[in-house]
N, C-alpha and C positions, 0 to 999 in steps of 0.2 A: 277350587280354593279361592276365596275372596281376596281382594287386595289387602284388606285389614289383617287377615290371617297370614298372608305372605309377609307383610311388614313386621308383624309380631315375631314370626319365625326368624326372619333375617336379623332383627335387632337383638333378639334373645341369644341366638346361637353365635353371632359375631362377637358379642361381648364375652361370652364364655370362652370361645376359641382364642380371642385376643389375650385373655387372662392366662391361659395355659401356654400360649406362645411365649409370652414374656417370662413365665416360670421356667420354660425350657431354654431361656436365653436366646430367643429368636425374635425378630421384629413382629409386633402385634399384627401387622398387615398380612403376614403369612397365614395366620389362623383364619382371618377373614376371607382371604382368597380360597382357602381350602373348604370353607363352609359352602362357597358357591359351587365347587366341584361335587361336594357331598350331597347337597340337596337338589342339584341340577340334573340335567339329562345324563350326565356321565355315570351317576351311581343310582340314587334313589328316585330321581325324577319327580320330586315333590313340586318344584317350581321350574317352569320353563321361561326363557326370555319372552317378555311381552311388553305391551305399550306402557303399562304402569312402571315396570322395572326400568325400561328404557328412559323415560322422562325423569324418574327419581335419580337414576345413576348419572344422567347428564347434569342435573342440578348438583349432585354430589361432587363431581370432578370440577365443576365451575367454582363451587364454594371452596374446595380444597386448594385450588390454585390461587384463589383470591386471598385465602389465609396465608399462603406461601408468600404472596406479594406483600401483604400487610407486615409480615415478620421479616421481610427481606431488607437488604441494605443497598439502596440505589447507588451510593458512592462506590461501594465495593464492586457492583456490577459494571459500572463505567470504567473502573480501574482495570478490570480484567476482560475488557471487550476483545482485545487482540487474541489472547489464548482461547477465549470462548469461540471466536470465529474460526480459528485454526482447528480446534477440536471438532467443531460441527462439520467443517469441510472434509477432514480426514475420516470422520465418523460416517460420512455419506459415501465417500469414494471407496474405502476398503470393503465394507460389507456388500455394497452394490456390485463392485467388480468381482469379488470372489463368488457371490451368488450367481452372477451371470455366467461365469466360467463353469461352475458346478452344474447349472441347469442345461447349458448349451452343450458342453463337452461330455458330461457323464450321463445325462438323462435325455439327450437329443431333443431338447426343446428348441423351438424356432428362435431366431434372434429377437423377434418382437416379444414373445412370451418371456424369454430369459431376461430382457431389459426390465419388464414390469415385475418379474419375480425379484430382481435385484432391488428395484425401487421399494418394494414392500419392506425389505430388510433395512432400508436406509433411514426410515422414519423412527424417531425416538419419542417416547412419552414419559415425562419425568414425574407424573403425578404420584406413582408408587415410590419413586426415589425420594421425592419431597417428604413423604411421610417418614421414611427411614432416617433421612437427614435431620428432620425435626426431632424425632425420638432420641437420636444420638448427639444432639446439640452441634451439628455440623453444617447447618443451613447457612449461617453467616461466617463462613470460612472461605479462604481462597478457592478450595475445591468446590464448595457449595455454590459460590458465585459463578465459577466457570461452567459448572453443570447447568445452572439456570440460564445463563447467557447463551450457552451452546444449544440448549433446547429451543430457545427462541429462533436462533439462526438456522438450526436444523429444520424447523417447521417451514421457514421461508424457502430454504433451498429445495426442500421436497416438493412444495407447491409449484415452484418454478420448473423443476425437472419433470414433474407430472404434466404440466402444461406443454412443455417442449415435446415430450414423448407422445402425448395425445395428438399433438399437431402433426408429428412425423408419421405415426403409425395408425392413428384413429381415422374415423370417417371425415372426409374433407369438408362436408357440409356442416359438421359440428365443430370445426376448428375455430379456436379463438386466438387472436394475435397475442404473442408473448408480451408485447408492450402494454396491451390492454389489461393483461393480468398483473403486471408489475406496478403500473401507475396507481391502482387502488391500494396496493400494499404500502407504497411510499406515502400516499395520502393518509392512510390509516395511522402510520407512525407520527406524521406531522400533527394530525388532529389529536392523538393521544397525548403528545408532549404539550400542546396548547391547553388541552383540558386539564392535565395534571398541574400545570403551572398557574393558570389563571382562574379556572372554574372550580376545581375540587375544594380548595381551602374555603372559598366563599360559600359554596354549596353546603358544605358540612357545617359552617358557622350559622347559616340560615336555619338549617334543620335542627341544630342544637338548641336554638332559641324557640323552636315551636312548642306550644303548650299541648303536647300530645305524648302519650306513653312511648318510650323507646324510639323517639323521633330521630336521634343520632344514628342508631343502629339501622333504622329504615333508610336513612339517607345514604349510608354506606352500601347497603344491599341494592339500592336503586342504581348507584354508580357501578356496582359490580355487574348486574344484569344488563344495564344499558350499554356498558363498554363491551361486554360479551356479544350482545346483539349487533353492535356496530362492527365488531371484528368479523362476524359471520357474514354480514351484508357486504363487506369489502373483500371477501374471499380468503379471510384468515380463520384460524381456529378460535372458537368461542373461549376456550381456556386461556388462550393468549391474551384476549381482551380482559378477562377477569384478573389475570396475573398483573397486567399493567395498571388496572384500577387499584389493586391492592398496593402496588409500589407507589402510586401517586399519593395514596392516603398515608403510607408509611413516612412520608416527608412532612406530615402535618403534626400538630400537637395532639390530635385525636387518636394517634396510632395505638398506644397501649390500651386505652379504654375500649376502643372498638374491637381490638383483637381478643380481649377477654370476654367480650359479649358474643362475638360471631363464632368463635371456636366451639362453644357448647352447641350452637345451632347445627353446625356442620357435622361434628363428631357424634352427636346424639342420634341423628336421624339420617341425613342425606349421604354422608361419606361412606358409612358401612354398606349401603345399598350399592354404591358404585363398585366397591371392592368385590362384593358378592357377584355382581353382574359379569365380571371378568371370568369367574369360575363357571358361571352358567353357560358360557359359550363353548366350553369343552364338551366334546362327545367322542367316545372311543370307537364309535360305530364305523366300520370300514377302514380303520387306521392300519390294520395289518397289511393291506394291499400296498400302502405307501410308507411302510415303516422305515425302510432304509433312507428314502428320500426325506422323511420328516426328521430323522436323527441327524443326518448330515446337514440339513438346513438349520436345525437348532444350533449345532456346533458352529456353523458359519455365522449365524446371527449373533451368537455370544462372542466368539473370538474376533469377528470383524469389528464390532464396536469396541470391545475391550482393548484390542491392539491398536486400531486406528485412532481412537480418542486418547488412549494412554500415551501414544507417541506424540500426538498433537500437544498434550499437556507437558510432556517432557521437553519439548522445544523451548519452553518458557521457564526453565530452571526449577521446575518442581522436582522433588525427589521421586523415586520410583513408587514409593508407598502412596504418595499423594496422586501421582499419575494413574495408578491403578484404581484409586477411589473414583477419579473422574471417569475412567473407562467403564467401571462397573455401574456408575450412575447413569450412563447413557445406554445401557444394554436393553432396558425395558422398551417394548413396542406398545403402540396403542392405537388411537383413533385414526391417525394418518395412515398407518399400515393397512387398516381395514378399508379406508377410502380407496387406496391404490389397488388393493385386491378386488374390490367391487368394480372398479373401472376395467381392470383386466378381464374379469368374468363377463361383464356386460358387452365388452368388445370381442368376446369369444376368443381371447388370446390364451386363456386357460380353461380347463373343464371344471365341473363341479367338484370332482375328487381332489384336484390340486388346489382349488379354492378352499376346501375344507382343511386341507393340509396346512395352508398358509394361516388359517385361523388358529389351528392348533399350535403352530410355531409361535404365533404372536402371543397367545395366552401363556404358553409354557415359558417363554423368555421373560414374560412379565412376572411369573411365579418365581423363577430362578433368580432374577435380578436382585431382589432384596437380600437374599442369602449371600450372594457374592459380595454385595456392598457391605453387609455386616461383617464379613470375614476381613475385608481390607481395612475397614474403619477400626475394628478391634485390634488388628495388627499395628495400625498407625498409633493408636492410643497406648498400646503396650510398649512400642518403641519410644514414644514420647516420655512415658513414665521412667523407663530405664535411663534415658538421657538425663532427666531431671534428678534421678537418684545419684548418677555419676557426678553431676555438677554439685549436688549437696555434699557428697563425700569429699570432693576436691576443695570445696569452700571450708568444710570443717577441718581438713588437714592444714590448710593455709592459716586458719585462725589459731591452730595449736602451735 
C-alpha cells in the first residue's frame, strides 16, 4: 500500500469515526484512536507502523501541542505553578511505587526491572488530554492550567529519574553525570524565556511584513519546529519545545490570527495521523500469556495517576470534582513511557514479552483516559448548572 493510499484511508476514516464519536456523546479522539486499532495489526492489518506514519505522527503531536500553547494562558500557568508541581510529583511517586511493588512482590521481577517498570508508568502524555480539554472548553481553566503545568514538570522529573536509574543500574561506561543532564534542561528554559520575551514578537513582526504568501503563518511554524528541535538537542521532549513556542506567541498580538490559520493545518492532515499511530501500536498477539499482568498494570497505571494527581490537586483547595478532572487528565501515557520501556529492553532488564505488555498498557491507558476525563468534566458541568439554577431560584425569591 503506497503512502498516498495510507494517508487517504487515515484521513477519510478518522473524520467519519470522529463524527460518530461526537454523535454518541464521546470525545472525537476516541473514534480516531479506534480507527488505528481497526486498520492496524490488531484487526485488519491494512496499515502497519512505518517510517512515513512515524514522521507524520511526530509532526502531528508537535503541531497539536503548539496549538495548545497558542490557545493557552501563560498567566494562568504561572498562577498555578505550585499545584502543578505537586500534582506532577505525586503523579510520579504513586504509580511508580505501586507498579514497583506489583512487579517485584507479585510477579517476582528483579529490583532493577521493577524500578524501570515503575518508571514507564510515571510518564504522562497530555496530547490526548489537550484535545479533550479543547473540545469541552476546559483548556483555560484552573484544572487545564494545572494539567498543562504538571505535564511539563512530569516530563522533567521522568528524564531526571531515568538518568539516575540508568546511572545506578545501567552499563558504567555509558553512564552520564546527573548534573550534565540537568544543566541543559535549565539552560533550555532560560533560552526559551529569552526567546519568548525578546525574539518572538520581533520575529513575527518581521515575517508579517514580508511580501510573501502566508509569511506570518510560516514564521509561527518556523518558531514551532525550531524550538522543538532545540528541546530535543538539549535532552527535552520536542512537544515541550513546541508547547512553549505556542505559549510565547500567545502573549503577542498575533495569537488569534495565527491560531485560526494553524489549527486547520494540524487538524486537517497531521494530527489525525498521530491519533491513528497510537492505535497501530496495539497487537493482541501473545497477550493471553500475560493477560493478568497487563490487566493489573493497567489498573495500577490508571488508579496511580488518578489518585496521586487528584490528591495533589486537592491539597490546593480544589473540590473533588476538579481534582478528579486533574487526575484523569494525567492518566494518558505516551512517548516518554515508550522511551523508558526501550531503555529497559535494551539493557535486558525486561524481555520482549514484557516490553510488548508495556506497549499495550501505554496504548490502552491512552485510549481510556479521554473517556474518564469526559465523565468527570460532564459531572463538573452538571454540578455547576445545578448550582447556578439554585442561585437563580434564590435570586428570584429575594426579588419577590
